[in-house]
C-alpha positions as CSV (number, residue, x, y, z in Angstrom):
1,M,-5.4,-13.5,27.3
2,T,-4.2,-15.8,24.6
3,R,-6.2,-17.7,21.8
4,K,-5.1,-20.8,19.9
5,L,-5.1,-20.6,16.3
6,T,-5.2,-23.6,13.9
7,I,-3.5,-22.4,10.3
8,T,-2.4,-24.3,7.4
9,V,0.8,-24.0,5.6
10,S,2.6,-26.1,2.7
11,D,5.4,-28.6,3.7
12,E,7.9,-26.2,2.4
13,V,6.8,-23.5,4.3
14,Y,6.7,-25.7,7.8
15,E,9.9,-27.4,7.0
16,G,11.5,-23.6,6.5
17,L,9.8,-22.2,9.9
18,H,11.5,-25.3,11.7
19,R,14.7,-24.8,10.4
20,R,15.1,-21.1,10.5
21,I,13.0,-20.1,13.3
22,G,13.1,-23.2,15.7
23,R,10.6,-25.3,17.6
24,R,8.5,-23.5,20.0
25,R,9.4,-20.3,18.8
26,I,7.3,-20.3,15.5
27,S,4.0,-19.0,17.5
28,R,5.9,-15.7,18.8
29,F,7.7,-15.2,15.2
30,I,4.0,-15.6,13.5
31,E,2.7,-13.3,16.2
32,D,5.1,-10.7,15.8
33,L,4.7,-10.5,11.7
34,A,1.0,-10.2,12.3
35,R,1.2,-7.6,14.9
36,A,3.6,-5.6,12.9
37,Q,0.7,-5.7,10.0
38,L,-2.0,-4.7,12.1
39,T,-0.6,-1.7,14.4
40,P,-1.8,1.4,13.2
41,R,0.6,4.0,11.5
42,S,0.4,7.4,11.4
43,L,-0.6,9.3,8.1
44,A,2.8,10.5,7.4
45,E,4.3,6.9,7.5
46,E,2.1,5.9,5.2
47,Y,2.9,8.5,2.9
48,A,6.4,8.3,3.8
49,E,6.2,4.5,2.5
50,A,4.2,5.3,-0.3
51,A,7.1,7.9,-1.6
52,R,9.7,5.2,-1.4
53,D,8.1,3.2,-3.8
54,E,9.6,4.6,-6.8
55,E,7.8,2.5,-9.5
56,A,4.4,3.7,-8.2
57,E,5.3,7.2,-8.0
58,R,6.5,7.0,-11.5
59,A,3.5,5.3,-12.8
60,A,1.4,7.8,-11.1
61,H,3.1,10.9,-12.4
62,E,2.7,9.4,-15.9
63,W,-1.0,8.9,-15.4
64,I,-1.5,12.4,-14.1
65,E,0.4,13.9,-16.8
66,D,-0.3,11.7,-19.6
67,G,-4.1,12.1,-19.2
68,V,-4.3,16.0,-19.0
69,D,-4.5,17.0,-22.6
70,D,-6.9,13.9,-23.5
71,C,-9.2,15.2,-20.7
72,L,-10.2,19.0,-21.5
73,P,-10.7,20.1,-25.0
74,D,-9.5,23.4,-26.2
75,E,-12.5,25.5,-25.9
76,N,-13.2,29.4,-25.1
77,F,-15.2,29.4,-22.1
78,L,-15.8,33.4,-22.0
79,D,-19.4,33.0,-23.1
80,W,-20.4,30.4,-20.4
81,P,-22.6,31.8,-17.8
82,G,-21.2,32.9,-14.7
83,H,-17.7,33.1,-16.4
84,P,-16.0,36.4,-15.1
85,S,-15.0,39.2,-17.3
86,R,-12.0,40.7,-17.1
């Protein structure tokens, strides 16, 4: 089953689609793009994609490492109730 969908694009996009994709092929082109975004991927594929994003990985590592010393003060927890004595 197919459905008709009306979308609005700028003149520039419209002209580019006609030039590059060609008449009577635009619907298929857009459907293929949308389908690729909607197809469920495995968790492993999602993690692999995230790992390839070096800038995000660097930012995450920075965020994790930079905040460690600021979060917890140096305390002696020996007198806390329930602290195991060794």
